[in-house]
KOLLUM-487001 format. One record per residue: x, y, z of N, C-alpha, C in turn; residue in three letters. Coordinates in nm, 2 decimals, always signed. Example, Ala and Ser with C-alpha at 12.3 -4.5 7.8 and 13.67 -1.06 7.14 Angstrom:
REM KOLLUM-487001
      n.X      n.Y      n.Z     ca.X     ca.Y     ca.Z      c.X      c.Y      c.Z   code
    +1.32    -0.57    +0.78    +1.23    -0.45    +0.78    +1.32    -0.33    +0.78    ALA
    +1.28    -0.22    +0.71    +1.37    -0.11    +0.71    +1.29    +0.00    +0.79    SER
This chain:
REM KOLLUM-487001
      n.X      n.Y      n.Z     ca.X     ca.Y     ca.Z      c.X      c.Y      c.Z   code
    -1.36    -1.93    +0.42    -1.40    -1.79    +0.44    -1.43    -1.72    +0.30    HIS
    -1.53    -1.64    +0.30    -1.55    -1.56    +0.18    -1.58    -1.42    +0.22    ARG
    -1.53    -1.32    +0.14    -1.56    -1.18    +0.17    -1.70    -1.15    +0.11    GLY
    -1.75    -1.04    +0.16    -1.89    -1.00    +0.12    -1.88    -0.93    -0.02    ALA
    -1.97    -0.97    -0.11    -1.99    -0.89    -0.23    -1.89    -0.93    -0.34    GLY
    -1.82    -1.04    -0.33    -1.72    -1.07    -0.43    -1.78    -1.12    -0.56    HIS
    -1.91    -1.15    -0.57    -1.96    -1.19    -0.70    -2.02    -1.07    -0.78    ASP
    -2.01    -0.95    -0.72    -2.06    -0.84    -0.80    -1.97    -0.80    -0.91    ARG
    -2.02    -0.76    -1.02    -1.94    -0.71    -1.13    -2.00    -0.58    -1.19    ARG
    -1.94    -0.47    -1.16    -2.00    -0.34    -1.20    -2.00    -0.33    -1.35    PRO
    -2.09    -0.25    -1.41    -2.10    -0.23    -1.55    -1.98    -0.17    -1.61    PRO
    -1.89    -0.10    -1.54    -1.77    -0.04    -1.60    -1.66    -0.14    -1.62    GLU
    -1.67    -0.26    -1.56    -1.56    -0.35    -1.57    -1.52    -0.38    -1.72    ARG
    -1.62    -0.41    -1.81    -1.58    -0.44    -1.94    -1.50    -0.33    -2.01    PRO
    -1.54    -0.21    -1.99    -1.46    -0.10    -2.05    -1.32    -0.09    -1.99    ARG
    -1.31    -0.12    -1.86    -1.17    -0.11    -1.80    -1.09    -0.22    -1.86    LEU
    -1.15    -0.34    -1.88    -1.07    -0.46    -1.92    -1.02    -0.44    -2.06    TRP
    -1.09    -0.36    -2.14    -1.04    -0.33    -2.28    -0.92    -0.25    -2.28    GLU
    -0.89    -0.18    -2.17    -0.77    -0.09    -2.17    -0.65    -0.16    -2.11    GLU
    -0.67    -0.28    -2.05    -0.57    -0.35    -1.98    -0.49    -0.44    -2.08    VAL
    -0.36    -0.42    -2.09    -0.28    -0.51    -2.18    -0.28    -0.65    -2.13    PRO
    -0.21    -0.74    -2.20    -0.21    -0.88    -2.16    -0.18    -0.90    -2.01    ALA
    -0.27    -0.97    -1.94    -0.26    -0.99    -1.80    -0.23    -1.13    -1.77    VAL
    -0.13    -1.16    -1.69    -0.10    -1.30    -1.65    -0.21    -1.35    -1.55    ASP
    -0.30    -1.43    -1.59    -0.40    -1.49    -1.50    -0.37    -1.63    -1.45    THR
    -0.24    -1.67    -1.48    -0.20    -1.81    -1.44    -0.15    -1.81    -1.29    SER
    -0.12    -1.69    -1.24    -0.07    -1.67    -1.11    -0.15    -1.56    -1.04    HIS
    -0.17    -1.58    -0.91    -0.24    -1.48    -0.83    -0.15    -1.35    -0.82    ALA
    -0.21    -1.24    -0.81    -0.13    -1.11    -0.80    -0.17    -1.04    -0.66    ASN
    -0.07    -0.99    -0.59    -0.10    -0.93    -0.46    -0.20    -0.82    -0.47    PRO
    -0.19    -0.73    -0.57    -0.28    -0.62    -0.58    -0.42    -0.66    -0.60    ALA
    -0.44    -0.76    -0.68    -0.57    -0.81    -0.71    -0.63    -0.89    -0.59    ARG
    -0.54    -0.96    -0.52    -0.58    -1.03    -0.40    -0.63    -0.93    -0.29    MET
    -0.55    -0.83    -0.28    -0.59    -0.72    -0.18    -0.72    -0.66    -0.21    TYR
    -0.74    -0.64    -0.34    -0.87    -0.59    -0.39    -0.98    -0.68    -0.35    ASP
    -0.96    -0.81    -0.37    -1.06    -0.91    -0.33    -1.09    -0.90    -0.18    TYR
    -0.98    -0.89    -0.10    -1.00    -0.89    +0.05    -1.08    -0.77    +0.09    ALA
    -1.07    -0.66    +0.02    -1.14    -0.54    +0.05    -1.28    -0.54    -0.01    LEU
    -1.32    -0.65    -0.08    -1.45    -0.66    -0.14    -1.46    -0.60    -0.28    GLY
    -1.35    -0.59    -0.34    -1.34    -0.52    -0.47    -1.38    -0.62    -0.59    GLY
    -1.38    -0.57    -0.71    -1.43    -0.64    -0.83    -1.31    -0.67    -0.92    TRP
    -1.20    -0.61    -0.91    -1.10    -0.62    -1.01    -1.00    -0.73    -0.98    HIS
    -1.04    -0.85    -0.99    -0.96    -0.97    -0.96    -1.01    -1.08    -1.04    ASN
    -0.93    -1.19    -1.05    -0.96    -1.30    -1.13    -0.98    -1.43    -1.04    PHE
    -1.02    -1.53    -1.10    -1.05    -1.66    -1.03    -0.93    -1.70    -0.95    GLN
    -0.81    -1.70    -1.01    -0.69    -1.74    -0.95    -0.66    -1.66    -0.82    ILE
    -0.69    -1.53    -0.83    -0.67    -1.44    -0.71    -0.76    -1.48    -0.60    ASP
    -0.89    -1.51    -0.63    -0.98    -1.54    -0.53    -0.95    -1.68    -0.47    ARG
    -0.91    -1.77    -0.55    -0.87    -1.90    -0.50    -0.76    -1.90    -0.40    GLU
    -0.65    -1.83    -0.44    -0.53    -1.82    -0.35    -0.57    -1.74    -0.22    VAL
    -0.64    -1.63    -0.24    -0.68    -1.55    -0.12    -0.77    -1.63    -0.03    ALA
    -0.86    -1.71    -0.08    -0.94    -1.79    +0.01    -0.86    -1.90    +0.08    ASP
    -0.75    -1.95    +0.01    -0.66    -2.04    +0.08    -0.59    -1.97    +0.19    ALA
    -0.55    -1.85    +0.17    -0.49    -1.77    +0.28    -0.58    -1.75    +0.39    VAL
    -0.71    -1.71    +0.36    -0.81    -1.68    +0.46    -0.84    -1.81    +0.54    PHE
    -0.83    -1.93    +0.48    -0.86    -2.05    +0.55    -0.75    -2.07    +0.66    ALA
    -0.63    -2.03    +0.63    -0.52    -2.03    +0.73    -0.54    -1.92    +0.84    VAL
    -0.57    -1.80    +0.79    -0.58    -1.68    +0.87    -0.71    -1.61    +0.84    MET
    -0.82    -1.65    +0.90    -0.95    -1.59    +0.87    -0.96    -1.44    +0.89    PRO
    -0.86    -1.39    +0.96    -0.87    -1.24    +0.99    -0.82    -1.16    +0.87    SER
    -0.79    -1.23    +0.76    -0.73    -1.16    +0.64    -0.81    -1.04    +0.59    GLY
    -0.94    -1.05    +0.57    -1.01    -0.93    +0.52    -1.01    -0.81    +0.63    PRO
    -1.02    -0.85    +0.75    -1.01    -0.75    +0.86    -0.87    -0.68    +0.86    ALA
    -0.77    -0.76    +0.84    -0.63    -0.71    +0.83    -0.62    -0.60    +0.72    VAL
    -0.68    -0.64    +0.61    -0.68    -0.54    +0.49    -0.75    -0.42    +0.52    ALA
    -0.87    -0.43    +0.59    -0.94    -0.31    +0.62    -0.87    -0.22    +0.73    ARG
    -0.81    -0.28    +0.82    -0.73    -0.21    +0.92    -0.62    -0.13    +0.86    SER
    -0.55    -0.20    +0.77    -0.44    -0.14    +0.70    -0.49    -0.02    +0.61    ASN
    -0.61    -0.03    +0.55    -0.66    +0.08    +0.47    -0.70    +0.19    +0.56    ARG
    -0.75    +0.17    +0.68    -0.78    +0.27    +0.77    -0.66    +0.35    +0.82    ALA
    -0.55    +0.27    +0.84    -0.42    +0.34    +0.88    -0.38    +0.43    +0.76    PHE
    -0.39    +0.39    +0.64    -0.35    +0.47    +0.53    -0.42    +0.60    +0.53    LEU
    -0.55    +0.60    +0.56    -0.63    +0.72    +0.56    -0.58    +0.81    +0.67    ARG
    -0.56    +0.76    +0.79    -0.51    +0.85    +0.90    -0.38    +0.90    +0.87    ARG
    -0.29    +0.82    +0.82    -0.15    +0.87    +0.79    -0.15    +0.98    +0.68    ALA
    -0.23    +0.96    +0.58    -0.24    +1.07    +0.48    -0.29    +1.19    +0.53    VAL
    -0.40    +1.18    +0.61    -0.45    +1.30    +0.68    -0.35    +1.37    +0.77    GLU
    -0.27    +1.29    +0.84    -0.17    +1.34    +0.93    -0.06    +1.42    +0.85    PHE
    -0.02    +1.36    +0.74    +0.08    +1.43    +0.65    +0.02    +1.56    +0.59    CYS
    -0.10    +1.55    +0.54    -0.16    +1.67    +0.48    -0.18    +1.78    +0.59    ALA
    -0.22    +1.74    +0.71    -0.24    +1.84    +0.81    -0.10    +1.90    +0.86    ASP
    +0.01    +1.83    +0.83    +0.14    +1.88    +0.86    +0.20    +1.97    +0.75    ALA
    +0.12    +1.99    +0.65    +0.16    +2.08    +0.54    +0.22    +2.01    +0.42    GLY
    +0.22    +1.88    +0.42    +0.27    +1.80    +0.30    +0.17    +1.81    +0.19    ILE
    +0.21    +1.86    +0.07    +0.12    +1.88    -0.04    +0.15    +1.78    -0.16    GLU
    +0.25    +1.69    -0.14    +0.28    +1.60    -0.25    +0.31    +1.46    -0.19    GLN
    +0.26    +1.36    -0.26    +0.27    +1.22    -0.21    +0.31    +1.13    -0.32    PHE
    +0.39    +1.03    -0.29    +0.43    +0.92    -0.38    +0.38    +0.79    -0.31    VAL
    +0.28    +0.73    -0.37    +0.21    +0.61    -0.31    +0.27    +0.48    -0.38    ASP
    +0.37    +0.42    -0.32    +0.43    +0.30    -0.37    +0.35    +0.17    -0.36    LEU
    +0.34    +0.10    -0.46    +0.26    -0.02    -0.46    +0.12    +0.01    -0.42    GLY
    +0.06    +0.11    -0.49    -0.07    +0.16    -0.45    -0.18    +0.07    -0.47    SER
    -0.17    -0.03    -0.56    -0.27    -0.13    -0.58    -0.39    -0.08    -0.66    GLY
    -0.50    -0.15    -0.65    -0.62    -0.12    -0.73    -0.70    -0.03    -0.65    ILE
    -0.74    +0.09    -0.70    -0.81    +0.19    -0.62    -0.94    +0.14    -0.57    PRO
    -0.97    +0.18    -0.45    -1.10    +0.15    -0.38    -1.14    +0.28    -0.31    THR
    -1.25    +0.27    -0.24    -1.30    +0.39    -0.17    -1.19    +0.45    -0.08    ARG
    -1.18    +0.58    -0.08    -1.08    +0.65    +0.00    -0.94    +0.63    -0.04    GLY
    -0.91    +0.68    -0.17    -0.78    +0.67    -0.23    -0.70    +0.79    -0.17    ASN
    -0.56    +0.77    -0.19    -0.47    +0.87    -0.13    -0.50    +1.01    -0.19    THR
    -0.53    +1.03    -0.32    -0.55    +1.16    -0.37    -0.68    +1.22    -0.32    HIS
    -0.78    +1.14    -0.30    -0.91    +1.18    -0.24    -0.89    +1.23    -0.10    GLU
    -0.82    +1.16    -0.02    -0.80    +1.19    +0.12    -0.71    +1.32    +0.13    ILE
    -0.60    +1.33    +0.05    -0.52    +1.44    +0.06    -0.58    +1.57    +0.01    ALA
    -0.65    +1.55    -0.11    -0.72    +1.67    -0.17    -0.84    +1.72    -0.09    GLN
    -0.90    +1.63    -0.01    -1.00    +1.68    +0.08    -0.95    +1.77    +0.19    ALA
    -0.82    +1.75    +0.23    -0.75    +1.83    +0.33    -0.69    +1.95    +0.26    ARG
    -0.64    +1.93    +0.14    -0.58    +2.04    +0.07    -0.60    +2.02    -0.08    ASN
    -0.68    +2.10    -0.15    -0.71    +2.08    -0.29    -0.58    +2.09    -0.38    PRO
    -0.48    +2.15    -0.33    -0.35    +2.16    -0.41    -0.27    +2.04    -0.40    ARG
    -0.31    +1.94    -0.32    -0.22    +1.82    -0.31    -0.21    +1.74    -0.44    ALA
    -0.09    +1.69    -0.46    -0.05    +1.62    -0.58    -0.01    +1.48    -0.54    ARG
    -0.05    +1.38    -0.62    -0.02    +1.24    -0.59    +0.03    +1.17    -0.71    VAL
    +0.14    +1.09    -0.69    +0.19    +1.00    -0.79    +0.17    +0.86    -0.74    VAL
    +0.09    +0.78    -0.80    +0.07    +0.64    -0.77    +0.17    +0.56    -0.84    TYR
    +0.21    +0.45    -0.78    +0.31    +0.36    -0.84    +0.26    +0.21    -0.82    VAL
    +0.25    +0.14    -0.94    +0.23    -0.01    -0.93    +0.28    -0.07    -1.05    ASP
    +0.31    -0.20    -1.04    +0.36    -0.27    -1.16    +0.25    -0.37    -1.21    ASN
    +0.13    -0.37    -1.16    +0.02    -0.46    -1.20    -0.06    -0.39    -1.30    GLU
    -0.08    -0.45    -1.42    -0.15    -0.38    -1.53    -0.30    -0.34    -1.49    PRO
    -0.37    -0.43    -1.42    -0.51    -0.40    -1.38    -0.51    -0.28    -1.29    VAL
    -0.42    -0.28    -1.19    -0.41    -0.16    -1.10    -0.38    -0.03    -1.17    ALA
    -0.29    -0.04    -1.27    -0.25    +0.08    -1.34    -0.37    +0.13    -1.43    VAL
    -0.43    +0.04    -1.50    -0.54    +0.08    -1.59    -0.66    +0.14    -1.51    ALA
    -0.69    +0.08    -1.40    -0.80    +0.13    -1.33    -0.77    +0.26    -1.26    HIS
    -0.65    +0.28    -1.22    -0.61    +0.41    -1.16    -0.61    +0.51    -1.27    THR
    -0.56    +0.49    -1.39    -0.57    +0.59    -1.49    -0.72    +0.63    -1.52    ARG
    -0.80    +0.53    -1.52    -0.95    +0.56    -1.54    -1.00    +0.65    -1.43    GLN
    -0.96    +0.61    -1.31    -1.01    +0.69    -1.19    -0.96    +0.83    -1.20    LEU
    -0.84    +0.85    -1.25    -0.78    +0.99    -1.24    -0.80    +1.08    -1.36    LEU
    -0.88    +1.03    -1.45    -0.91    +1.11    -1.57    -0.98    +1.25    -1.52    ARG
    -0.92    +1.35    -1.57    -0.97    +1.49    -1.53    -0.91    +1.54    -1.41    GLY
    -0.82    +1.47    -1.34    -0.75    +1.52    -1.22    -0.61    +1.55    -1.26    ASP
    -0.57    +1.67    -1.28    -0.44    +1.71    -1.33    -0.34    +1.70    -1.22    ALA
    -0.38    +1.68    -1.10    -0.29    +1.67    -0.98    -0.26    +1.53    -0.94    ARG
    -0.30    +1.43    -1.01    -0.27    +1.29    -0.97    -0.25    +1.21    -1.10    ALA
    -0.15    +1.12    -1.09    -0.12    +1.03    -1.20    -0.06    +0.90    -1.15    GLU
    -0.06    +0.80    -1.24    -0.01    +0.67    -1.20    +0.11    +0.64    -1.29    VAL
    +0.21    +0.57    -1.23    +0.33    +0.53    -1.30    +0.34    +0.38    -1.29    VAL
    +0.35    +0.31    -1.41    +0.37    +0.16    -1.40    +0.52    +0.14    -1.39    GLN
    +0.56    +0.10    -1.27    +0.70    +0.07    -1.24    +0.71    -0.02    -1.12    ALA
    +0.83    -0.08    -1.10    +0.86    -0.16    -0.98    +0.91    -0.07    -0.87    ASP
    +0.85    -0.08    -0.76    +0.89    +0.01    -0.65    +1.04    -0.01    -0.61    VAL
    +1.09    -0.13    -0.65    +1.23    -0.16    -0.62    +1.33    -0.08    -0.71    ARG
    +1.27    -0.01    -0.80    +1.36    +0.07    -0.89    +1.32    +0.22    -0.87    ASP
    +1.38    +0.28    -0.77    +1.35    +0.42    -0.74    +1.37    +0.52    -0.85    PRO
    +1.47    +0.49    -0.94    +1.49    +0.58    -1.05    +1.38    +0.58    -1.15    SER
    +1.33    +0.46    -1.17    +1.21    +0.45    -1.27    +1.09    +0.52    -1.21    ALA
    +1.08    +0.53    -1.08    +0.96    +0.60    -1.02    +0.99    +0.75    -1.02    VAL
    +1.10    +0.79    -0.96    +1.12    +0.93    -0.93    +1.16    +1.01    -1.06    LEU
    +1.22    +0.94    -1.16    +1.25    +1.01    -1.28    +1.15    +1.00    -1.39    ASP
    +1.03    +0.94    -1.35    +0.93    +0.93    -1.45    +0.87    +1.06    -1.49    SER
    +0.80    +1.07    -1.61    +0.75    +1.19    -1.65    +0.65    +1.25    -1.55    GLU
    +0.57    +1.16    -1.49    +0.46    +1.20    -1.39    +0.53    +1.26    -1.27    ALA
    +0.64    +1.20    -1.22    +0.70    +1.25    -1.10    +0.77    +1.38    -1.13    ALA
    +0.83    +1.40    -1.25    +0.89    +1.52    -1.28    +0.79    +1.63    -1.30    ARG
    +0.67    +1.60    -1.35    +0.57    +1.70    -1.37    +0.50    +1.74    -1.24    ARG
    +0.48    +1.65    -1.15    +0.39    +1.67    -1.04    +0.47    +1.70    -0.91    LEU
    +0.59    +1.65    -0.90    +0.66    +1.66    -0.77    +0.78    +1.75    -0.78    LEU
    +0.80    +1.82    -0.67    +0.91    +1.91    -0.65    +0.99    +1.86    -0.53    ASP
    +1.10    +1.79    -0.56    +1.18    +1.73    -0.45    +1.26    +1.83    -0.37    PHE
    +1.25    +1.95    -0.40    +1.32    +2.05    -0.31    +1.23    +2.09    -0.19    SER
    +1.10    +2.04    -0.20    +1.01    +2.06    -0.09    +0.96    +1.92    -0.03    ARG
    +0.91    +1.92    +0.09    +0.87    +1.80    +0.15    +0.77    +1.71    +0.07    PRO
    +0.79    +1.58    +0.07    +0.71    +1.49    +0.01    +0.68    +1.37    +0.10    VAL
    +0.56    +1.31    +0.09    +0.53    +1.19    +0.17    +0.55    +1.07    +0.08    ALA
    +0.64    +0.98    +0.13    +0.66    +0.86    +0.06    +0.58    +0.75    +0.13    VAL
    +0.48    +0.69    +0.06    +0.39    +0.59    +0.13    +0.43    +0.45    +0.08    LEU
    +0.47    +0.37    +0.17    +0.50    +0.23    +0.15    +0.41    +0.14    +0.23    ALA
    +0.28    +0.14    +0.20    +0.18    +0.08    +0.28    +0.15    -0.06    +0.22    VAL
    +0.17    -0.16    +0.30    +0.14    -0.30    +0.26    +0.21    -0.34    +0.13    ALA
    +0.33    -0.30    +0.11    +0.41    -0.33    -0.01    +0.55    -0.39    +0.02    VAL
    +0.61    -0.35    +0.13    +0.75    -0.39    +0.15    +0.76    -0.53    +0.19    LEU
    +0.66    -0.60    +0.23    +0.67    -0.74    +0.26    +0.68    -0.82    +0.13    HIS
    +0.68    -0.76    +0.02    +0.71    -0.82    -0.11    +0.85    -0.79    -0.16    TYR
    +0.92    -0.72    -0.08    +1.06    -0.69    -0.11    +1.15    -0.76    -0.01    VAL
    +1.24    -0.84    -0.07    +1.33    -0.92    +0.02    +1.46    -0.84    +0.05    GLY
    +1.57    -0.91    +0.03    +1.70    -0.85    +0.06    +1.72    -0.72    -0.01    ALA
    +1.78    -0.62    +0.06    +1.80    -0.49    -0.01    +1.69    -0.39    +0.01    GLY
    +1.59    -0.42    +0.09    +1.48    -0.33    +0.11    +1.53    -0.20    +0.17    VAL
    +1.63    -0.21    +0.26    +1.68    -0.09    +0.33    +1.75    +0.00    +0.22    GLU
    +1.82    -0.06    +0.12    +1.88    +0.02    +0.02    +1.78    +0.09    -0.07    ASP
    +1.67    +0.02    -0.10    +1.56    +0.08    -0.18    +1.50    +0.20    -0.11    VAL
    +1.47    +0.19    +0.02    +1.42    +0.30    +0.09    +1.52    +0.41    +0.11    LEU
    +1.65    +0.38    +0.12    +1.75    +0.49    +0.13    +1.75    +0.57    +0.00    ALA
    +1.73    +0.50    -0.11    +1.73    +0.57    -0.24    +1.62    +0.67    -0.25    ALA
    +1.50    +0.64    -0.20    +1.39    +0.73    -0.19    +1.42    +0.85    -0.10    TYR
    +1.48    +0.81    +0.02    +1.51    +0.91    +0.12    +1.61    +1.01    +0.07    ARG
    +1.71    +0.97    -0.01    +1.81    +1.06    -0.05    +1.75    +1.17    -0.15    LEU
    +1.64    +1.14    -0.21    +1.57    +1.24    -0.30    +1.48    +1.33    -0.23    ARG
    +1.46    +1.31    -0.10    +1.35    +1.38    -0.02    +1.42    +1.50    +0.05    CYS
    +1.34    +1.61    +0.06    +1.38    +1.73    +0.13    +1.35    +1.71    +0.28    ALA
    +1.43    +1.78    +0.37    +1.39    +1.78    +0.51    +1.25    +1.81    +0.53    PRO
    +1.19    +1.75    +0.63    +1.04    +1.77    +0.65    +0.96    +1.67    +0.58    GLY
    +1.01    +1.59    +0.49    +0.94    +1.49    +0.43    +0.89    +1.38    +0.53    SER
    +0.80    +1.30    +0.48    +0.75    +1.19    +0.57    +0.76    +1.05    +0.50    ARG
    +0.79    +0.95    +0.58    +0.78    +0.81    +0.53    +0.67    +0.74    +0.61    LEU
    +0.58    +0.68    +0.53    +0.47    +0.60    +0.59    +0.49    +0.46    +0.55    VAL
    +0.49    +0.37    +0.65    +0.51    +0.23    +0.63    +0.41    +0.14    +0.71    VAL
    +0.35    +0.04    +0.64    +0.29    -0.07    +0.71    +0.34    -0.20    +0.66    SER
    +0.35    -0.30    +0.74    +0.42    -0.42    +0.71    +0.37    -0.54    +0.78    HIS
    +0.33    -0.64    +0.71    +0.28    -0.76    +0.78    +0.39    -0.83    +0.86    THR
    +0.36    -0.91    +0.96    +0.45    -0.97    +1.04    +0.41    -1.11    +1.08    THR
    +0.50    -1.18    +1.14    +0.46    -1.31    +1.20    +0.47    -1.31    +1.36    GLN
    +0.48    -1.18    +1.41    +0.50    -1.17    +1.55    +0.39    -1.22    +1.63    ASP
    +0.26    -1.21    +1.58    +0.15    -1.25    +1.66    +0.11    -1.40    +1.64    ASN
    +0.12    -1.45    +1.51    +0.08    -1.59    +1.48    +0.19    -1.65    +1.39    GLN
    +0.30    -1.69    +1.45    +0.42    -1.73    +1.36    +0.38    -1.86    +1.28    PRO
    +0.31    -1.95    +1.34    +0.28    -2.07    +1.26    +0.18    -2.04    +1.15    GLU
    +0.08    -1.96    +1.18    -0.01    -1.93    +1.07    +0.05    -1.85    +0.96    ALA
    +0.14    -1.76    +1.00    +0.21    -1.67    +0.90    +0.30    -1.76    +0.81    ALA
    +0.36    -1.86    +0.87    +0.45    -1.95    +0.79    +0.36    -2.03    +0.69    ALA
    +0.24    -2.07    +0.73    +0.15    -2.13    +0.64    +0.11    -2.04    +0.53    GLU
    +0.08    -1.91    +0.56    +0.04    -1.81    +0.46    +0.16    -1.80    +0.36    VAL
    +0.28    -1.79    +0.41    +0.39    -1.78    +0.31    +0.40    -1.90    +0.22    ARG
    +0.37    -2.02    +0.27    +0.38    -2.14    +0.19    +0.27    -2.13    +0.08    GLU
    +0.15    -2.09    +0.12    +0.04    -2.08    +0.02    +0.07    -1.98    -0.09    VAL
    +0.12    -1.87    -0.05    +0.15    -1.77    -0.15    +0.27    -1.81    -0.24    LEU
    +0.37    -1.88    -0.18    +0.48    -1.92    -0.25    +0.44    -2.02    -0.36    ALA
    +0.34    -2.11    -0.33    +0.29    -2.20    -0.43    +0.23    -2.13    -0.55    ARG
    +0.18    -2.00    -0.53    +0.11    -1.93    -0.63    +0.21    -1.83    -0.70    SER
    +0.34    -1.84    -0.66    +0.44    -1.76    -0.73    +0.47    -1.62    -0.66    GLY
    +0.41    -1.60    -0.54    +0.43    -1.48    -0.47    +0.51    -1.50    -0.34    THR
    +0.63    -1.44    -0.33    +0.71    -1.45    -0.21    +0.69    -1.34    -0.11    GLU
    +0.67    -1.37    +0.01    +0.64    -1.27    +0.12    +0.75    -1.28    +0.22    VAL
    +0.79    -1.17    +0.27    +0.90    -1.16    +0.37    +0.84    -1.09    +0.49    PHE
    +0.79    -1.17    +0.59    +0.74    -1.11    +0.71    +0.86    -1.06    +0.79    HIS
    +0.84    -0.94    +0.85    +0.94    -0.88    +0.94    +0.89    -0.85    +1.08    ARG
    +0.97    -0.87    +1.18    +0.93    -0.84    +1.31    +0.94    -0.69    +1.34    ASP
    +0.89    -0.66    +1.46    +0.88    -0.52    +1.49    +1.02    -0.45    +1.48    ARG
    +1.12    -0.51    +1.53    +1.26    -0.45    +1.53    +1.30    -0.43    +1.38    ALA
    +1.27    -0.52    +1.29    +1.31    -0.51    +1.15    +1.23    -0.40    +1.09    ALA
    +1.10    -0.38    +1.12    +1.02    -0.27    +1.07    +1.08    -0.14    +1.12    VAL
    +1.12    -0.13    +1.24    +1.18    -0.01    +1.29    +1.30    +0.03    +1.22    GLU
    +1.38    -0.07    +1.17    +1.50    -0.04    +1.10    +1.47    +0.01    +0.96    ARG
    +1.35    -0.01    +0.91    +1.31    +0.04    +0.78    +1.31    +0.20    +0.78    LEU
    +1.30    +0.25    +0.90    +1.30    +0.40    +0.91    +1.44    +0.46    +0.94    PHE
    +1.54    +0.39    +0.90    +1.68    +0.44    +0.92    +1.69    +0.57    +0.85    ALA
    +1.75    +0.67    +0.92    +1.77    +0.80    +0.86    +1.65    +0.89    +0.88    GLY
    +1.54    +0.84    +0.93    +1.42    +0.92    +0.95    +1.40    +0.93    +1.11    TRP
    +1.31    +1.01    +1.15    +1.28    +1.03    +1.29    +1.13    +0.99    +1.31    ARG
    +1.11    +0.88    +1.38    +0.97    +0.83    +1.40    +0.89    +0.93    +1.48    LEU
    +0.77    +0.95    +1.44    +0.68    +1.04    +1.52    +0.60    +0.95    +1.61    VAL
    +0.54    +1.01    +1.72    +0.46    +0.93    +1.81    +0.34    +0.87    +1.74    GLU
    +0.30    +0.75    +1.77    +0.35    +0.66    +1.88    +0.46    +0.56    +1.84    PRO
    +0.53    +0.59    +1.74    +0.64    +0.50    +1.69    +0.58    +0.38    +1.61    GLY
    +0.64    +0.27    +1.61    +0.60    +0.15    +1.54    +0.50    +0.07    +1.63    VAL
    +0.38    +0.06    +1.58    +0.27    +0.00    +1.66    +0.18    -0.08    +1.56    VAL
    +0.09    -0.16    +1.62    -0.01    -0.22    +1.54    -0.10    -0.12    +1.47    TRP
    -0.15    -0.15    +1.35    -0.22    -0.05    +1.27    -0.34    +0.01    +1.35    THR
    -0.42    -0.06    +1.42    -0.53    +0.00    +1.49    -0.48    +0.10    +1.60    PRO
    -0.35    +0.09    +1.64    -0.30    +0.17    +1.75    -0.24    +0.30    +1.70    GLN
    -0.23    +0.32    +1.57    -0.17    +0.44    +1.52    -0.27    +0.56    +1.52    TRP
    -0.26    +0.65    +1.62    -0.35    +0.77    +1.63    -0.49    +0.74    +1.60    ARG
    -0.54    +0.64    +1.66    -0.69    +0.60    +1.65    -0.74    +0.56    +1.78    ALA
    -0.87    +0.58    +1.80    -0.94    +0.53    +1.92    -0.97    +0.39    +1.90    GLN
    -0.91    +0.30    +1.99    -0.94    +0.16    +1.97    -1.09    +0.12    +1.99    PRO
    -1.13    +0.03    +1.91    -1.27    -0.01    +1.92    -1.28    -0.11    +2.04    ALA
    -1.40    -0.11    +2.11    -1.42    -0.19    +2.22    -1.40    -0.34    +2.19    GLU
    -1.32    -0.40    +2.27    -1.30    -0.55    +2.25    -1.20    -0.57    +2.14    GLY
    -1.14    -0.47    +2.08    -1.04    -0.49    +1.97    -0.91    -0.54    +2.02    GLU
    -0.85    -0.63    +1.95    -0.72    -0.68    +1.98    -0.62    -0.63    +1.87    ARG
    -0.55    -0.53    +1.90    -0.47    -0.46    +1.80    -0.37    -0.56    +1.73    PRO
    -0.32    -0.66    +1.80    -0.23    -0.75    +1.74    -0.30    -0.84    +1.63    GLU
    -0.43    -0.84    +1.63    -0.50    -0.92    +1.53    -0.49    -0.86    +1.39    ALA
    -0.44    -0.73    +1.39    -0.41    -0.67    +1.26    -0.30    -0.73    +1.18    SER
    -0.21    -0.80    +1.26    -0.09    -0.87    +1.20    +0.00    -0.78    +1.12    GLU
    -0.01    -0.65    +1.15    +0.06    -0.55    +1.07    +0.12    -0.44    +1.16    THR
    +0.25    -0.42    +1.15    +0.32    -0.31    +1.22    +0.31    -0.19    +1.12    TRP
    +0.31    -0.07    +1.18    +0.31    +0.05    +1.10    +0.38    +0.17    +1.17    CYS
    +0.41    +0.27    +1.10    +0.47    +0.39    +1.16    +0.48    +0.50    +1.06    GLY
    +0.50    +0.62    +1.11    +0.52    +0.74    +1.02    +0.65    +0.81    +1.08    VAL
    +0.73    +0.86    +0.99    +0.85    +0.92    +1.03    +0.88    +1.05    +0.95    ALA
    +0.95    +1.14    +1.01    +0.99    +1.27    +0.95    +1.14    +1.27    +0.92    GLU
    +1.17    +1.33    +0.80    +1.31    +1.35    +0.77    +1.37    +1.47    +0.83    LEU
    +1.47    +1.45    +0.92    +1.52    +1.57    +0.99    +1.59    +1.66    +0.90    PRO
    +1.60    +1.79    +0.94    +1.67    +1.89    +0.86    +1.82    +1.88    +0.87    GLY
């Protein structure tokens, strides 16, 4: 399998690469692989090779990425329409069309966004994208270290935790193993009532054998993935109150299903929850 347009290289790439510190190109990186699946340019040969190996096992890979991205858009719009003006986008990856700050600020120009990623290419490209936008910034940090994220200069400047905030954990928690509940609890404890938690998470519920092969392919490249079933994804919302329709496949979350669509082919559970008062 090959995604469309992966051989394109835009003229701005050399300028971006000059700003990127030493990047490990000996192992594939999830953010760069996701960029490749979405038809992006900010990836390396190793990322494309491993992604293609994943797609050979699960050809729906690029469609899964697109469905997840569409869920992100709907969830951010939902939060913005509910009056949320500040967002923390954990594991935000390499920006592509329809970024969180663009979606939120289209709904409310006052919206503020802190992006978080630990991948140098993702951080450098995000910084380039955000130049001139005083209401959005990126933090290079590990999402498993909530203090590094929430006590960063960017978070202190842009976010007011006495007011509701949307914490986005979209397509990132399947890279967090034991202790994921504690990580999310640390973010929750900093949030004011009325805040939102947005989660999407890959699973093996639909194709367990293929998912196991995907884990093996990624493990050989140095990336460990932890697929969780629906019940485990529901537990990630401990302390929050799920909004309708609860935890569902990404195409089922507040969207009109396309004709002939199989929601389970998204291979991803998702949900949005509110922090009770």
